[in-house]
C-alpha positions as a Markdown table, in Angstrom:
| # | Residue | x | y | z |
|---|---|---|---|---|
| 1 | Met | -6.4 | 0.9 | -6.4 |
| 2 | Met | -4.6 | -2.3 | -6.9 |
| 3 | Ala | -0.8 | -2.6 | -7.4 |
| 4 | Met | -1.0 | -3.1 | -11.2 |
| 5 | Ser | -3.4 | -0.2 | -11.6 |
| 6 | His | -0.9 | 2.0 | -9.7 |
| 7 | Val | 2.0 | 0.8 | -11.8 |
| 8 | Leu | 0.1 | 1.3 | -15.2 |
| 9 | Thr | -1.3 | 4.7 | -14.3 |
| 10 | Ser | 2.1 | 5.9 | -13.0 |
| 11 | Leu | 3.9 | 4.7 | -16.1 |
| 12 | Ala | 1.2 | 6.5 | -18.2 |
| 13 | Ala | 1.8 | 9.8 | -16.3 |
| 14 | Trp | 5.6 | 9.4 | -16.6 |
| 15 | Ser | 5.3 | 8.7 | -20.3 |
| 16 | Val | 3.3 | 11.9 | -20.9 |
| 17 | Ala | 5.8 | 13.8 | -18.8 |
| 18 | Ala | 8.6 | 12.4 | -20.9 |
| 19 | Gln | 6.9 | 13.5 | -24.0 |
| 20 | Tyr | 6.4 | 17.1 | -22.9 |
| 21 | Thr | 9.5 | 17.7 | -20.7 |
| 22 | Ser | 13.2 | 16.9 | -20.8 |
| 23 | Leu | 12.7 | 13.5 | -19.1 |
| 24 | Glu | 14.0 | 10.8 | -21.3 |
| 25 | Pro | 12.3 | 7.4 | -21.3 |
| 26 | Thr | 15.0 | 5.0 | -20.0 |
| 27 | Ala | 14.9 | 1.6 | -18.2 |
| 28 | Gly | 16.2 | 3.3 | -15.0 |
| 29 | Gly | 13.5 | 5.9 | -15.1 |
| 30 | Met | 10.8 | 3.2 | -15.7 |
| 31 | Leu | 12.1 | 1.2 | -12.7 |
| 32 | Ala | 12.1 | 4.4 | -10.6 |
| 33 | Val | 8.5 | 5.2 | -11.6 |
| 34 | Ile | 7.4 | 1.6 | -10.7 |
| 35 | Ala | 9.2 | 1.9 | -7.3 |
| 36 | Gly | 7.5 | 5.2 | -6.7 |
| 37 | Ala | 4.1 | 3.8 | -7.7 |
| 38 | Leu | 4.4 | 0.9 | -5.2 |
| 39 | Leu | 6.1 | 2.8 | -2.3 |
| 40 | Pro | 3.1 | 4.4 | -0.6 |
| 41 | Asp | 1.7 | 1.0 | 0.2 |
| 42 | Ile | 4.7 | 0.0 | 2.2 |
| 43 | Asp | 2.4 | 0.6 | 5.2 |
| 44 | His | 0.2 | -2.4 | 4.2 |
| 45 | Pro | 1.7 | -5.9 | 4.9 |
| 46 | Lys | -0.6 | -7.5 | 2.3 |
| 47 | Ser | 0.4 | -5.1 | -0.5 |
| 48 | Trp | 2.7 | -6.2 | -3.3 |
| 49 | Leu | 5.6 | -4.3 | -1.7 |
| 50 | Gly | 4.6 | -5.0 | 1.8 |
| 51 | Arg | 4.7 | -8.8 | 1.3 |
| 52 | Arg | 8.3 | -8.5 | 0.0 |
| 53 | Leu | 9.4 | -6.0 | 2.7 |
| 54 | Trp | 7.4 | -7.4 | 5.5 |
| 55 | Phe | 10.1 | -6.5 | 8.1 |
| 56 | Ile | 9.4 | -2.8 | 7.3 |
| 57 | Ser | 5.7 | -3.1 | 6.4 |
| 58 | Ala | 4.4 | -5.0 | 9.5 |
| 59 | Pro | 5.9 | -2.6 | 12.1 |
| 60 | Leu | 4.9 | 0.4 | 10.0 |
| 61 | Ser | 1.3 | -0.9 | 9.7 |
| 62 | Leu | 1.1 | -1.2 | 13.4 |
| 63 | Leu | 2.4 | 2.3 | 14.0 |
| 64 | Ile | 0.4 | 4.3 | 11.4 |
| 65 | Gly | -2.0 | 2.0 | 9.7 |
| 66 | His | -2.7 | 1.8 | 5.9 |
| 67 | Arg | -3.2 | 5.0 | 4.0 |
| 68 | Gly | -1.8 | 7.1 | 6.8 |
| 69 | Met | 1.4 | 9.1 | 6.7 |
| 70 | Thr | 2.6 | 7.4 | 3.5 |
| 71 | His | -0.4 | 8.8 | 1.6 |
| 72 | Ser | 0.0 | 12.4 | 2.7 |
| 73 | Leu | 1.7 | 15.6 | 1.5 |
| 74 | Leu | 4.1 | 15.2 | 4.4 |
| 75 | Ala | 5.4 | 11.9 | 2.9 |
| 76 | Val | 5.8 | 13.5 | -0.5 |
| 77 | Ile | 7.8 | 16.4 | 1.0 |
| 78 | Ala | 9.9 | 13.9 | 3.0 |
| 79 | Leu | 10.5 | 11.7 | -0.1 |
| 80 | Gly | 11.5 | 14.7 | -2.2 |
| 81 | Ala | 13.9 | 16.0 | 0.5 |
| 82 | Ala | 15.5 | 12.6 | 1.2 |
| 83 | Leu | 16.0 | 11.9 | -2.5 |
| 84 | Thr | 17.4 | 15.3 | -3.1 |
| 85 | Leu | 19.8 | 15.1 | -0.2 |
| 86 | Tyr | 20.8 | 11.4 | -0.5 |
| 87 | Gly | 19.8 | 10.4 | -4.0 |
| 88 | Pro | 23.1 | 9.7 | -5.8 |
| 89 | Leu | 21.4 | 9.1 | -9.2 |
| 90 | Gly | 20.3 | 12.7 | -9.7 |
| 91 | Gly | 17.3 | 14.6 | -10.6 |
| 92 | Tyr | 16.0 | 12.4 | -13.4 |
| 93 | Leu | 15.4 | 9.4 | -11.1 |
| 94 | Ile | 14.1 | 11.7 | -8.3 |
| 95 | Ala | 11.5 | 13.1 | -10.7 |
| 96 | Ser | 10.5 | 9.6 | -11.9 |
| 97 | Val | 10.1 | 8.3 | -8.3 |
| 98 | Cys | 8.0 | 11.4 | -7.4 |
| 99 | Ile | 5.8 | 11.0 | -10.5 |
| 100 | Gly | 5.1 | 7.4 | -9.5 |
| 101 | Tyr | 4.4 | 8.4 | -5.9 |
| 102 | Leu | 2.1 | 11.3 | -6.7 |
| 103 | Thr | 0.2 | 9.2 | -9.3 |
| 104 | His | -0.3 | 6.5 | -6.7 |
| 105 | Met | -1.8 | 9.1 | -4.3 |
| 106 | Ala | -4.0 | 10.5 | -7.1 |
| 107 | Gly | -5.2 | 6.9 | -7.8 |
| 108 | Asp | -6.2 | 6.4 | -4.2 |
| 109 | Phe | -7.8 | 9.8 | -4.1 |
| 110 | Val | -10.4 | 8.7 | -6.6 |
| 111 | Thr | -11.4 | 5.6 | -4.5 |
| 112 | Lys | -13.9 | 5.6 | -1.8 |
| 113 | Gly | -11.2 | 5.2 | 0.8 |
| 114 | Gly | -9.6 | 8.5 | -0.1 |
| 115 | Ile | -6.3 | 9.8 | 1.4 |
| 116 | Pro | -5.3 | 11.8 | 4.5 |
| 117 | Val | -3.7 | 14.7 | 2.6 |
| 118 | Phe | -3.0 | 16.6 | 5.7 |
| 119 | Trp | -1.9 | 13.8 | 8.0 |
| 120 | Pro | -1.6 | 13.7 | 11.0 |
| 121 | Leu | -5.1 | 15.1 | 10.7 |
| 122 | Lys | -7.4 | 12.1 | 10.3 |
| 123 | Arg | -9.7 | 13.6 | 7.7 |
| 124 | Arg | -9.5 | 11.9 | 4.3 |
| 125 | Phe | -10.2 | 13.6 | 1.0 |
| 126 | Ala | -11.6 | 11.7 | -1.9 |
| 127 | Leu | -13.3 | 12.0 | -5.3 |
| 128 | Pro | -15.0 | 8.6 | -4.9 |
| 129 | Ile | -15.6 | 7.4 | -8.4 |
| 130 | Met | -14.4 | 3.8 | -8.0 |
| 131 | Val | -14.0 | 1.0 | -5.5 |
| 132 | Thr | -10.6 | -0.6 | -5.2 |
| 133 | Gly | -10.4 | -3.8 | -7.2 |
| 134 | Ser | -13.8 | -3.2 | -9.0 |
| 135 | Ile | -14.6 | -3.6 | -12.6 |
| 136 | Val | -14.8 | 0.2 | -12.8 |
| 137 | Glu | -11.1 | 0.4 | -11.7 |
| 138 | Phe | -10.2 | -2.2 | -14.3 |
| 139 | Leu | -12.2 | -0.5 | -17.1 |
| 140 | Ser | -10.9 | 3.0 | -16.2 |
| 141 | Val | -7.2 | 1.8 | -16.3 |
| 142 | Ala | -7.8 | -0.1 | -19.6 |
| 143 | Ala | -9.4 | 3.0 | -21.1 |
| 144 | Leu | -6.5 | 5.1 | -20.0 |
| 145 | Met | -4.1 | 2.7 | -21.6 |
| 146 | Val | -6.0 | 2.7 | -24.9 |
| 147 | Ala | -6.2 | 6.5 | -24.9 |
| 148 | Leu | -2.5 | 6.8 | -24.1 |
| 149 | Ala | -1.5 | 4.4 | -26.8 |
| 150 | Tyr | -3.5 | 6.4 | -29.3 |
| 151 | His | -2.2 | 9.8 | -28.1 |
| 152 | Gln | 1.5 | 8.7 | -27.9 |
| 153 | Ala | 1.8 | 6.3 | -30.9 |
| 154 | Asp | 4.0 | 8.7 | -32.9 |
| 155 | Tyr | 6.1 | 9.6 | -29.8 |
| 156 | Trp | 7.0 | 6.0 | -29.0 |
| 157 | Thr | 7.6 | 5.2 | -32.6 |
| 158 | Glu | 10.1 | 8.0 | -32.7 |
| 159 | Gln | 11.7 | 6.9 | -29.4 |
| 160 | Ala | 12.0 | 3.3 | -30.6 |
| 161 | Gly | 13.7 | 4.6 | -33.8 |
| 162 | Thr | 16.1 | 6.7 | -31.7 |
| 163 | Leu | 17.0 | 3.7 | -29.5 |
| 164 | Leu | 17.5 | 1.5 | -32.6 |
| 165 | Asn | 19.8 | 4.1 | -34.1 |
| 166 | Arg | 21.9 | 4.2 | -30.9 |
| 167 | Gly | 22.1 | 0.4 | -30.9 |
| 168 | Phe | 20.1 | 0.0 | -27.7 |
| 169 | Ile | 17.5 | -2.3 | -29.2 |
């Protein structure tokens, strides 16, 4: 999937999680989700994040290639452990980063390229229903956004009212 698709689908997953769990939709949480959505592609120098952090992305790409370790369960476990041990901002932001990261992996799982879930084993797993950057990807993400807007209209109206009452908007 393309960067914008990863960001939108991750925000959608986070939004649904916020509606049905104790996660509160905040600007910090939104930024954490976006970071998590882009982070797995740090191993690709031409990715949105890779172009900005080329000094990390270029060496990482040479060592492990794209959709290697950063797209595996090992990376998710390492991310969770690192954020739990060293994350000073607490569980809410940790959960938000992890939602973005896992949604990114799910998005790449439904492309023909798949993901190496059990890296360092090379076998990739996929449910290949779309090609990265295709019209199918665009239409799938657009349909998800429309469905989410319909499903969550009341929730976000309530959230906006709460923020207005608190003086945040």
